[in-house]
C-alpha positions in Angstrom: 38.5 22.7 -8.8 39.8 19.0 -9.7 40.7 18.4 -6.2 37.1 19.4 -5.4 35.4 17.3 -7.9 37.5 14.2 -6.9 36.6 14.9 -3.3 32.8 14.9 -4.3 33.3 11.7 -6.2 34.8 9.9 -3.3 31.9 11.1 -1.1 29.3 9.8 -3.6 31.0 6.4 -3.5 31.1 6.4 0.1 27.3 7.3 0.4 26.7 4.5 -1.9 28.7 2.2 0.1 26.8 3.3 3.3 23.6 2.5 1.5 24.9 -1.0 1.0 25.8 -1.4 4.6 22.6 -0.5 6.0 21.1 -3.0 3.5 19.1 -0.2 1.6 21.0 -1.2 -1.6 22.3 -4.4 -2.8 26.0 -4.6 -4.0 24.7 -3.8 -7.6 22.4 -1.3 -6.5 25.4 0.6 -4.6 27.5 0.5 -7.9 24.4 2.1 -9.9 23.7 4.5 -7.0 27.4 5.8 -7.4 27.1 6.1 -11.2 23.8 8.1 -10.9 25.2 10.1 -8.6 28.4 11.0 -10.4 26.3 11.5 -13.5 24.2 14.1 -11.7 26.9 15.8 -10.2 28.6 16.0 -13.8 25.5 18.1 -14.8 23.8 20.0 -11.9 26.9 19.6 -9.4 26.1 20.1 -5.7 22.5 21.2 -6.2 21.7 18.2 -8.2 23.0 15.8 -5.6 21.1 17.5 -2.8 18.1 17.0 -4.7 18.9 13.2 -5.3 19.9 13.0 -1.7 16.5 14.2 -0.6 14.9 11.6 -2.8 17.1 8.6 -1.6 17.2 9.8 2.0 13.4 10.1 2.3 12.7 7.1 0.3 15.0 4.9 2.7 13.5 6.5 5.6 9.8 5.6 4.6 10.9 2.2 3.3 12.3 1.3 7.0 9.5 3.2 8.9 7.0 0.6 10.6 8.7 -1.9 8.5 7.3 -4.7 10.5 3.6 -3.6 9.6 4.7 -4.1 6.0 5.9 -7.5 6.3 2.9 -8.9 4.8 3.1 -7.0 1.6 6.6 -8.6 0.9 4.8 -11.8 -0.4 3.0 -9.7 -2.9 6.0 -7.5 -4.4 8.8 -8.9 -6.5 11.7 -7.4 -4.6 12.2 -6.1 -1.2 13.4 -2.5 0.1 17.0 -3.4 -0.7 17.2 -1.9 -4.0 19.3 -3.5 -6.9 20.7 -1.8 -9.8 17.5 -2.2 -11.9 15.4 -0.3 -9.3 18.1 2.3 -9.1 18.3 3.1 -12.7 14.5 2.8 -12.9 14.1 5.6 -10.5 17.2 7.6 -11.0 18.3 6.7 -14.5 16.2 9.4 -16.2 17.5 12.1 -14.0 21.0 10.9 -14.5 20.5 10.9 -18.4 19.2 14.5 -18.3 22.0 15.7 -16.0 24.6 14.3 -18.8 22.7 16.0 -21.6 22.7 19.3 -19.6 26.6 19.0 -19.2 26.9 18.9 -23.0 24.2 21.2 -24.2 23.9 23.7 -21.4 19.9 24.1 -22.1 18.7 25.5 -18.9 15.1 24.3 -19.6 16.5 20.6 -18.8 16.5 21.5 -15.1 12.6 21.2 -15.2 12.9 17.6 -16.7 15.5 16.8 -14.1 13.3 17.8 -11.2 10.1 16.3 -12.7 11.9 13.0 -13.1 12.8 12.9 -9.4 9.4 14.2 -8.2 7.8 11.4 -10.0 10.0 8.9 -8.4 9.8 10.2 -5.3 5.8 10.5 -5.5 5.6 7.0 -6.4 7.8 5.9 -3.5 6.0 7.9 -0.9 2.8 6.5 -2.1 3.6 2.9 -1.8 5.5 3.2 1.5 3.1 5.7 3.3 0.1 4.3 1.6 0.6 0.9 2.7 0.1 1.7 6.4 -3.4 3.1 5.8 -5.9 1.6 8.0 -8.5 0.9 5.2 -8.0 -1.2 2.5 -7.3 0.7 -0.8 -9.5 1.0 -3.9 -8.6 -0.5 -7.2 -8.5 2.5 -9.8 -10.6 0.9 -12.4 -13.4 -0.6 -10.4 -13.5 1.6 -7.2 -13.7 -1.7 -5.3 -11.6 -2.3 -2.3 -8.8 -4.9 -2.7 -5.9 -5.9 -0.5 -3.0 -3.7 0.3 -0.1 -4.0 -2.1 -2.2 -4.7 -5.2 -1.0 -3.1 -8.2 -3.4 -0.2 -9.5 -4.8 0.4 -5.9 -5.1 4.0 -4.3 -5.7 5.0 -0.9 -6.5 8.7 0.5 -3.2 8.4 2.7 -1.2 7.2 -0.4 -2.5 9.9 -2.7 -1.8 12.8 -0.1 1.7 11.2 0.4 2.3 11.1 -3.5 1.5 14.7 -3.7 3.7 15.6 -0.7 6.5 13.5 -2.0 6.3 15.4 -5.4 6.0 18.8 -3.7 9.1 18.2 -1.5 11.3 17.7 -4.8 9.9 20.5 -6.4 10.5 22.9 -3.3 14.1 21.7 -3.0 14.5 22.6 -6.6 12.8 26.0 -5.9 15.5 26.6 -3.3 18.5 25.6 -5.1 18.0 26.4 -8.9 17.8 29.9 -10.2 15.1 29.2 -13.1 12.7 27.8 -10.7 10.2 30.2 -9.5 6.7 29.5 -7.6 4.7 28.7 -10.7 7.6 26.2 -12.0 7.6 24.6 -8.5 3.7 24.1 -9.1 4.6 22.5 -12.4 7.2 20.2 -11.0 4.8 19.1 -8.3 1.9 18.7 -10.6 3.8 16.6 -13.2 5.7 14.7 -10.7 2.5 13.7 -9.0 1.2 12.8 -12.5 4.1 10.3 -12.8 2.5 8.5 -9.8 -0.9 8.5 -11.4 0.7 7.0 -14.5 2.4 4.3 -12.4 -1.1 3.4 -10.8 -2.8 3.4 -14.2 -0.2 1.0 -15.8 0.0 -1.3 -12.6 -3.9 -1.6 -12.9 -3.7 -2.5 -16.7 -0.8 -3.8 -18.3 1.7 -4.7 -15.3 2.2 -8.5 -15.0 0.5 -10.2 -12.0 1.1 -13.9 -11.1 -0.8 -16.3 -9.0 0.8 -19.1 -6.9 -1.0 -22.3 -7.4 0.0 -23.4 -3.8 -1.4 -20.6 -1.7 -3.3 -18.6 -4.4 -1.8 -15.4 -3.5 -1.6 -12.7 -6.3 2.0 -11.7 -6.6 4.7 -9.9 -8.7 7.0 -12.9 -8.2 7.7 -15.5 -10.7 8.6 -18.0 -7.7 6.5 -18.4 -4.6 6.1 -21.3 -2.1 9.1 -22.7 -3.9 7.5 -23.2 -7.5 7.0 -21.2 -10.5 4.0 -18.8 -10.5 1.2 -18.9 -12.9 0.6 -15.4 -15.1 -2.8 -14.1 -14.5 -2.7 -10.9 -16.1 -0.5 -8.3 -17.9 2.5 -8.3 -20.2 5.1 -10.5 -19.2 8.0 -8.1 -19.6 6.1 -5.2 -17.8 7.1 -5.8 -14.3 7.2 -3.3 -11.6 10.5 -1.7 -12.7 9.4 -1.3 -16.2 6.2 0.5 -14.9 8.1 2.8 -12.9 10.6 3.8 -15.5 7.8 4.2 -18.1 5.6 6.5 -15.6 8.8 8.8 -15.1 9.5 9.0 -18.8 5.8 9.8 -19.5 5.4 12.5 -16.9 8.9 13.9 -17.7 8.2 14.2 -21.5 4.6 15.7 -20.8 5.9 18.0 -18.2 8.8 19.1 -20.5 6.2 20.0 -23.3 4.2 21.7 -20.9 7.3 24.0 -19.7 8.1 24.7 -23.3 4.5 25.9 -23.8 3.9 28.0 -20.8 7.0 28.5 -18.9 9.6 29.4 -21.6 
């Protein structure tokens, strides 16, 4: 058993290294991904790693898909598709923490929270990566007016469908792998994972920080653009995209966990 565990740890590290080599992860992101993977294996063993692998694999796939069509959006977002340690922990850190808690407590209901947290992360990633390929401009969630692609708080029909599909995929994999997960809990995971994407959109529209470049006038998440410091236009300074992501995941996971206790246990 000890040899098997060591083998799995080596595989996790090699997968993180592979992510670095194919430019899906930065150096710090690869280290963080390995730590997240090891933490999840400690709690949920191979089954947990499969779920994590589905999230990481599909997220990487969609970020690379039709990359040239998304090039204009890179001027708006704070970071590119090469994830650093902050992005890795923002998306997978909650699942890793839940896994460690399960390893020490053995509380079976934590598997719902584990799946919901990854479903929320997957839902948001699919919405962003697939939704940006929509042929029509998205709607701003507060005004329902069409805005430029890449605007925080904007939604499209394609992105919304992708968000629901991304959440369902994680729920369905959990349904196949984990004994406590039955059909109704699959629906719960899908619903609250999708809710995480809605929280992300709402936070992005209201309190996520947005800057404006005084040279080209573009609205962006970056603090530097055109070689100069950008000017804050709205939002809370510390509430950047990574903080929005982790906040949305926490909210959906906590609310989903309460719902699970009320209706499924």
